[in-house]
N, C-alpha and C positions, 0 to 999 in steps of 0.2 A: 887355546889350541892344545891338543894332546901331542906329546912327544912320542912318536912311533918308535924311537930308538932307545927306549928305556933299558938301561943295563948293558950298554955296549954298542956294537955296530947297529946301524939301522935295520929294523926288522924288514924282511923281505929282500934285502940286498943279496944277490947271488942265489936266490932260491927260485923254484918253479911254482906254478899254481898248485901242483900236487903236494909239494912240500908245505905250502901255506895252508891247504885244506886239511892235511894231516895234523898240522899244528893246532888248527882250530878244533878239530875233533878230539884231540888229546887233552885239551885244557878247558873244556866246557864248564867245569866246576871251580875253576880258578879265575875270577874276574879280571885280575891284572894280566895274567898270561893270555887269556882269551882276547882281551882288547889289543894287546900287543900283536897277537897272531892275526886278528881281523885287520888292523892297520897295515900289517905286513902284506896281506893279500891285496888290500886297496892300493898300496904303494907299488907292489910288483905288477899286478895285472891292470892297475889303473893307468898304466902308460899307454894303453891302447886308445885308438880313436874309433868310436862307433858312429860313423857318418857325421862327425862333429869337427869343428875347427880347433877344439881344445881336447885335451886328454880326458879320460873318465875321471882321473884323480883331480884334475883342475876343475872340472864341472862339479864334482862333489864338494870341493872346497869353496867354490863360488856359492853354491846353494846354501851351505852351512853359514857362510859369512853373511849372506843376505838375510837369512832367517834370524841370525843373532842380532844383526843391526836393526831388524824390524821389531825386536823385543820378544821374540818367540820363546817359549819354554825350553828348558834344557832338552826335554824329550823330543820336541819338534826340531831343534837344531841337530840332534843326533839323527833323526829321521831324514832331515834334509841332506846331511852328509852321506848317508847310506842308502838313499832312495833308489839308486840304480845298481846296487850290489848284485842283484839277480842277473844282470848282464854278464858280470864277471864269472859267476857260478856256472852260467850256461855256455860260456865261451863264445858269446855272440860277437860277431865282427861286422864291420861295415862293407865287406867285399862281396856280399851276396851269398856267401856260403852258409850262413846261419842267420835266419831272421829272428825277429823278436818273438819269443814264445812265452809270453806272460811273465816277463822278468819281474814285474811288481809282485806277483803272487809267490814266486820262488823266493825272492828276497824277503818278503814279509814273513813267510813261514819259517825261514831260517832265523830271522831276527827275533821273532816272538819267543823263541826258547830262552834267550838270554835277556832281552830288553822288555818284553811284555807288549801289551797292546798300545801303550803310549807312543812307542816307536813303530811297531809293526803295522798299526792301523793306517797312519798316514802313508807309509810305504806302499801298502796294499792298494790304497785309493788314489795315488798320485796320477796315474794314467787316466782314470775316469775323471778326476778333477780337471785335468788339462783339457780333455775332450769337451767337458761341460763349458769351460771358459772359452774355448775356441768357438763353440756354437753360439755362445752368448755375446761375445765381444770381439769384433773384427780387429780392434786394436791389439788385443792380446795375441791373436794369431800372427800379426805382423812383427811381433817382438820375438817369436820363436825361430829357432834355426830350421832349415829345411828338413833335417832328420826328425825333428820333434813332430 
């Protein structure tokens, strides 16, 4: 597990999404600072619920945990952690004011710049993969939340 609070107080604490986005933009060429800023955004904005019983942050952590326990590659674990980051960039909310507007494409495009296709590819395809599994397996559908 990555410590999002490297070098002092937790990243994202007391900041806004705009602060976290500015931090991401200013450290694109410094991998450690970039990861700190990315986890700051996930920590800050990940407290929201997008039609889910759990927060975006908790959902991300669950996904990464399951991938890691399944023996997935490091890239797939990172993709699992960040697969819904596009929701955060788009400011999507579960109150009907902003629907899902291709969060997987937004997230994948953003992540490709730093992490490459090994992370961005699964993020870009996770919605289509879920739709495929729902069409193929009724049992899979029954395990998804209503929002999914």
